[in-house]
N, C-alpha and C positions, 0 to 999 in steps of 0.2 A: 556362346559361352567363352569368356574370357579367364582362361587357367595362369595361375603364376606356378613355373616349374621350380623356379629358384629364386632366392631371395637372400642377399646376404647385404649386411650393413658395412658399408664403405667407411672410411678413418674420419672424414670432415663432413658429418648429417647428411650424406646422400646413401642412395640403396641400390645397389647392383640387382636387377631384375632380369629374369627370362620368361616370358609368356606365349602363350598360343592361344590360338582360336579352335574351339572345338564346333562343330558344327555336325548335328545329329539328323538323320534324314528320317522321312515317316514312318522305314518298318530297317528293322536289324538289318544287317549286313555286313558287307568285308570293311577292314578299318584302314584307311590310308593316310599316311603320314608327309606331309611336304615340308622339307626341312632347307632353309636357306640362313646366310649370313654368318656363316662359321667364320670367313676372312669380312673383315670389314672392308675391304678397298674392291670386294665384289658386291655389285648394285645389282644385277639382272632379275635377281630372285625377288626382290622388294615389288615390283613390276607384275612379275609372276605371282605373289601372294594376293597382291591386290586385286589382280583379275579374277583370280579364282574365287576369295572369300565373297567378292561382290556378286559374281555370276551364281554362286550354287546359295549364297543368302536371298536371292531374288528368285531364284526357281527350284526353291527347296522341295516340291515335290516331285521333283525327278531325281532326288537324292535317295539311296538305301543302303545305308549303313553309315558311317562315321567320316567326317574329313578333318583332319587335324593340321593346323597349318601353325608353322613353327619360323615368325620372319626374321629372328634376330637371336641366332646363337652367340654371336659374340656383340652386343649392343654397343660397350665401351669400344669396340673396335671400328662400328659405323658410324658412330658420333663423331670420331676423331681420323675417319679414313685410314686407319690403320689396320693391317693384314693381319697381324696377330693382335694379343690381347695386352692393349697398355698397359705400360710400368712393369710388365712382368716378361717382356721380351720372348715371348712364347708364341708358338703356331698351334691353334686352337684345335686342328686337325691332326696332331700330332701326339695327344695326350689321351685319346679314348683306350680302352674304356673307363679310364677314370681310377680313383681311388676315394671311397668315404672318407678316410683316413689323413687325406694328403691335405695339399695346399688347397685354396680356393678356388682354382684353375680344375685340379684334379676333381674336388669333389664335384663341382658342376659339372665335368664330363660325366661323370658316375651319374646324376641324379637324372642327367636329360638321357644316357644308355637305358636304365631302367624305365623311365616314363615312355619309353616309345618303343621297346621292347613287345613283342607280342602282335605287332600291327601285320598286316597281310600281305602292304608293300609300302617302303620307304622311297622316295625321291629326294635326293640329296643335291640340291641345286648350285651349281659353282659358275663363277665367270674365272675368266683367265686373268693373268697380271697385268699390268701397266705396258709390259713388253712385248706382248704375244697377242695377236688375234685367233681367235679359235672357231670352226665351224660349228653349229650346233651337233652334238655327238654327246653318246652315251659311252662311260667307259666302266668295263666290266673284268675283274680279276679272273684268268682263266678257269681256278678253282670253282667257279661258281657261273661260267660261262652256259652250260648247259642247261641250265635251270633259269637264269636270267635274260639270255638273248633274246628268247620268244616275246617276252614281257617288252623289252626295249623295243623291239619292232614296231609296236601300237606307240610309241611316244613320237613317232613321225620325224626325228631328226634326221640328219643326212649323214652321220656317219656312227659307225657302233665299233669301239677300239677296244678286243681283247687282249690283254696286256698281261706280260707275263708278272709273276710275285716278285715283290720286293720288301726287303725289309723293312722300308719306312712303311708301307702301306699298312703293317700290320698294326699302327697305331691311330689309324684314321677310323671316321665314325662309320665308313660302308663295311669296312672290315670287319671290326669289333661288331655292326648287327648282324652281317651275313653270319659270322661265326655262330652267333647265336640263335641262328635260324630264322632272323627276321631278314626276308628278301629285300635290299637295298641296291638301287638304282644311282649311281652318280652322273649328273649331267652337267658338260661342262660347254660355254658359247661366250663367244662376244669376247670383249677389252674390258681389263680393271677399270675401274672408276666412271662408267659410263653405264648408259642404258640402251640395247638395241632395241627399239620397240617392236620391232617384226620379229625380230627374232624370239621376244618374251611370247608375243603373239600367238605364235608356231609352238612354242610349247606348250601354252597354256591349250592350245587344242589337242595336243598330245597328250595331253594328262587326262582330258575329259573321253578322251577316244579309248585309254587306258582302262580309265574309272567304266565306261562300258565294256570293256572286256572282261573285268572284273567283276560286271554284276553289280555295281552301286550306281551307276546312273541310266536313266529311261528316257531323257531328253534326245534332243538330234545332237550326232557330233558331226566333226568336219572329216572328211577321212584324209589322210596322210599326203601332204602333197607329193611326196617321191618316197620312192623303196630306198632304206639307208644302205650305203655300202659297208660292208662287215669287215673288218680286219681279225680275221680268228685264223690265228696260227701262221699269219703272213709275215712279213720282213716291214719295219718302219726304219726309214733312214731319216738322221739328225742330221740337216744342214748347217755347218757352222761358219762365222765370217772367217776370211783368211786375213783382214785386215781391220784397222781401225778407222772411223770415218762417219759420214751419213750416208744412211741407207734409201736408196730411191727405190719407188716400184709403181707400175700402175696395175698390178696382180692382187685378185682377193684369194681368201682363201677358200676351198669349197670348190675349185677347179682341178682338172686334169692337167698334168704337163708331161712334156716331152723330154726324153734323155737329151741335155746339153741345152734344152730350152732356157733362155736368160728368164729369171725371175724378178731381177734389179739390177742396180748396181751402187758398191760403195764409191762414194766420192771426196773429192777435198774442195770446200768451197773456197779456201783462199787461193790456192792455185788454178783452180777452175778446170780440175783434170781428174779423171776415174781413177781410182785407185785397184779398184776390183770389178769382174764383171761376177754378178752369183748364177749360177747356170747350176739346172737339175743336175744331180749325177745317175737319174733313173726316172724310168717312166713310171707315173703313177698317180694316185691323188692326194693333193694338195691340202689337208687339213687343219694345218698351222701355217701362218705368216709372221713374220717381223711386224709389230705394230710401231713401236718406238723408234724411233729414225738414226739415235746415235747409238753406234756398235763398237764394241771393242773387238780384238782379234779373239776368236773362241764363241762370241758369241750368236746364239741358237737364231737362227733365220729362218726355220721352214721344217715340218716333219713332213714326210711323204710317206703314203702308205704305198707298196712296191707291187702295184696290182696289175 
């Protein structure tokens, strides 16, 4: 059943709408919400939503409970491939829990939070931006780690990053829901403006595995391919460019690197020379790597969990 959560008239005979698909099972059970499209340039979640809705709709007899799928929290951003809300110059994931008396964006955020509250579990799907490539991972704030990490392990992602609290996170969807006692897991994977089919299918399988754990899916599920690396209370090293230029690498994220190992090089195409060799300052698990090759001094090149 398609339901409209937000509907607002736009200036020139247009309408802003946010909708969800509510799929109810044959029996009562847990309520799982799958949310994506908060950033318009993050597209992995579109395939995940498609695969989920298609599979569950075709196998409704296995569903016990309710699956609610929100493919586009920021439909205007998706339409225009812009990260934020067009014309507002606003990152939607920095205005939660919203304000019922605020601007259109703040009212929208408030309505979405109120609609999701009370779910047994929420999965908030993100891609990386255009500049970085992320291994499939779940990000959890340290304040909710004890409760959420056991659920995250069922998603079958490569990496679970339990990170410190930061002021900016207090305005995100996940933070606002967790504060409201509605558990929310944040999934990050891939690169902006692209869809990696294999990553999406892995997450779909992981969601079904989590649904099985929650007691809302009685059909067969694929066991997770790997046990996730858990960064909990550990150290993450941020590797930044020493110079500007073009970054070249043969490495992929989701691999282990050794201290002083070469990750890539920054080159000058005009002079045909290497300007800087990018090496790992630590031994560990590299879960983020630069995807966009043009870099400036200080650009983020990689994130490495010192394990």
